[in-house]
C-alpha positions in Angstrom: 107.7 61.5 97.6 110.1 62.2 94.7 109.3 64.1 91.9 112.7 64.7 90.3 114.3 67.9 89.7 112.9 70.5 87.0 115.2 73.3 85.6 113.7 76.6 83.8 111.5 79.2 84.4 109.1 77.6 86.8 106.5 79.2 89.3 104.9 77.4 92.5 101.4 78.8 92.9 99.9 78.2 96.3 96.4 78.8 96.6 94.4 79.0 99.5 91.9 75.8 99.1 91.6 72.7 96.5 88.9 74.4 94.8 90.4 77.5 94.1 93.7 75.1 92.9 91.9 73.4 90.1 90.1 76.4 89.2 93.4 78.1 88.2 94.8 74.7 87.1 92.2 74.6 84.2 92.5 78.6 83.4 96.4 77.5 82.5 96.0 74.4 81.4 98.0 72.7 83.8 97.2 69.0 84.4 96.8 66.8 87.4 99.7 64.5 88.8 99.2 62.6 91.8 98.0 65.7 94.6 99.0 68.3 92.5 98.6 70.0 88.9 101.9 71.2 86.6 102.6 72.3 83.1 105.8 73.8 82.1 104.8 76.8 84.0 103.4 75.7 86.9 103.0 73.7 89.5 100.2 74.2 91.8 99.6 73.0 95.1 96.9 74.4 98.0 96.5 74.7 101.6 93.6 73.6 103.2 92.6 77.1 105.4 95.1 77.3 107.9 98.0 75.0 108.0 99.2 76.5 110.5 97.7 77.6 113.9 98.8 79.4 117.1 100.3 77.6 119.9 98.5 76.8 122.7 99.1 78.1 126.3 100.7 74.5 127.4 102.8 74.4 124.3 104.2 77.8 125.4 104.9 76.4 128.9 104.4 72.6 129.5 103.5 73.6 133.2 100.5 75.2 132.2 98.6 71.6 131.6 95.9 72.6 133.7 93.5 76.0 133.2 93.1 76.3 137.0 97.3 76.7 136.7 97.5 79.4 133.8 98.3 82.9 135.6 96.0 85.1 133.9 96.2 87.1 131.6 98.3 85.3 129.7 100.2 87.0 126.8 103.5 85.4 125.3 106.5 87.1 124.5 105.9 86.4 120.6 103.4 84.5 119.3 104.3 81.6 117.4 102.8 79.3 115.3 102.9 75.6 114.7 101.4 73.3 112.1 98.3 71.7 112.7 97.8 67.8 113.4 95.0 67.4 110.9 96.9 69.5 108.2 100.3 68.3 108.8 100.2 65.8 105.6 99.4 69.1 103.4 102.2 70.7 105.0 104.6 67.9 104.3 103.3 68.1 101.1 104.6 71.7 100.1 107.9 71.0 101.7 108.3 68.2 99.3 107.6 70.1 96.6 109.5 72.6 97.4 112.2 69.9 98.1 111.7 68.3 94.5 111.4 71.1 92.0 114.0 74.4 91.1 111.1 77.2 91.4 112.0 80.7 89.5 109.2 82.4 92.1 106.4 81.7 94.1 102.5 83.2 92.9 100.7 83.8 96.5 97.1 82.8 95.6 95.4 83.2 99.4 91.6 84.5 98.8 91.6 88.2 98.4 91.1 89.6 101.7 93.0 90.0 105.0 92.8 86.3 105.8 94.0 84.9 102.7 96.8 87.1 102.9 97.6 85.9 106.2 97.3 81.8 105.5 100.0 82.1 102.5 102.7 84.3 104.4 102.4 82.4 107.3 103.5 79.0 105.3 106.3 81.0 103.3 107.3 82.4 106.4 107.7 79.0 108.1 109.3 77.0 105.2 111.9 80.1 105.2 111.0 80.9 101.9 113.7 83.0 100.0 112.5 83.2 96.5 110.1 86.3 94.9 107.0 86.3 95.8 104.1 87.6 93.4 100.7 88.0 95.0 97.7 86.8 92.4 94.5 88.9 93.6 91.5 87.7 92.0 88.3 89.1 92.5 86.7 85.9 90.8 87.9 82.3 89.7 86.9 82.6 86.1 89.2 82.0 83.3 89.1 85.5 82.0 90.0 86.7 85.6 92.5 84.6 86.4 94.3 85.2 83.2 93.9 88.3 83.4 95.4 88.5 86.8 98.6 86.8 86.0 99.0 89.9 83.7 99.0 92.4 86.7 100.6 90.7 89.8 102.8 92.7 92.7 105.2 92.1 94.7 104.0 90.5 97.6 105.6 93.2 99.7 103.0 95.6 98.6 100.6 93.9 100.4 102.4 93.9 104.0 99.8 96.0 105.9 97.3 93.8 104.8 99.3 91.0 106.3 99.4 92.9 109.4 95.6 93.6 109.8 95.2 89.8 109.6 97.8 89.4 112.4 96.7 91.3 114.8 92.8 90.3 114.6 94.4 86.9 115.0 96.3 87.5 118.0 93.5 89.5 119.4 91.0 86.7 119.0 93.9 84.4 121.0 94.2 86.5 123.4 90.7 87.7 124.4 89.2 83.9 123.4 92.2 81.8 125.8 92.2 84.1 128.6 88.3 85.2 129.0 87.6 81.5 128.2 90.1 79.9 130.8 88.9 82.8 133.7 85.2 81.8 133.3 85.6 78.2 133.3 87.6 78.2 135.9 85.5 80.6 137.9 82.1 78.5 136.9 83.7 75.3 137.3 82.0 74.7 134.3 83.3 75.0 130.6 82.5 78.4 129.4 84.0 79.1 125.8 84.5 82.6 124.6 85.0 83.9 121.1 84.7 86.9 118.9 82.2 85.3 116.5 80.5 83.2 119.4 80.0 85.4 121.8 78.0 88.3 119.9 75.8 85.0 118.3 74.7 83.9 121.5 74.0 87.7 123.1 71.7 87.8 119.8 69.8 84.3 120.3 69.8 85.4 124.0 68.1 88.8 123.4 65.7 87.3 121.4 64.7 84.6 123.8 64.3 87.4 126.3 62.1 89.2 123.7 59.6 86.4 123.6 59.7 85.7 127.1 58.5 88.7 128.2 56.4 90.0 125.6 53.3 91.6 126.0 50.4 92.0 124.1 49.7 96.0 123.1 47.3 97.3 120.8 48.1 98.9 117.6 47.1 100.6 114.5 47.4 99.8 111.0 46.7 102.6 108.4 45.1 101.2 105.4 43.8 103.2 102.1 40.9 101.8 99.9 41.6 102.3 96.3 39.2 101.9 93.2 40.2 100.6 90.0 37.9 99.3 87.3 34.7 99.4 89.4 36.7 97.0 92.4 38.0 98.1 95.6 41.4 97.4 97.5 42.6 97.9 100.7 
């Protein structure tokens, strides 16, 4: 992909998802050029959720190809990210954009939460970004909200603690999910997936199933009152 070098004050906007990129482009009157939106001020692209994911145990150590060979608990010396195969083409597009344009700065447009913060921060870290980064925090995606947000952007470094929150949750999900999944699967000789979201949902379904299974009819009473209105009675 060769778009040609562009000089001047130009900002790269990295949105978390394509719908957000479309809304931002509409608000600033950027037109679609192939897989991106652009005008004289902005080049707009997007992730597709997580372009990067934490490495698996095997990718830390090829010797741990089989789950039974993994020493538990497995804790990496340092967590490392990798480009997901299913999203590699979109990641490569961002690399091409950075190579083909001369940007003045980057606008971080992840969703307004810790996961959105982490997703775009990880991309910027992985491409070894050295450009200034501004954070555009949107409570909603209307044109008015976007234009108002552009006038109230902050240095992305002010959101470091939010990034740390997102990273901590991601690391804990990995540690608990990987280690418990491997442990229970090996012990039971069946694939037994453990996850922060999955387990509470399964537990709630199980509890409800047990309530139905062990249900015992009991007498109960209802309170009622007879009210009269316009010579009619109502319970």
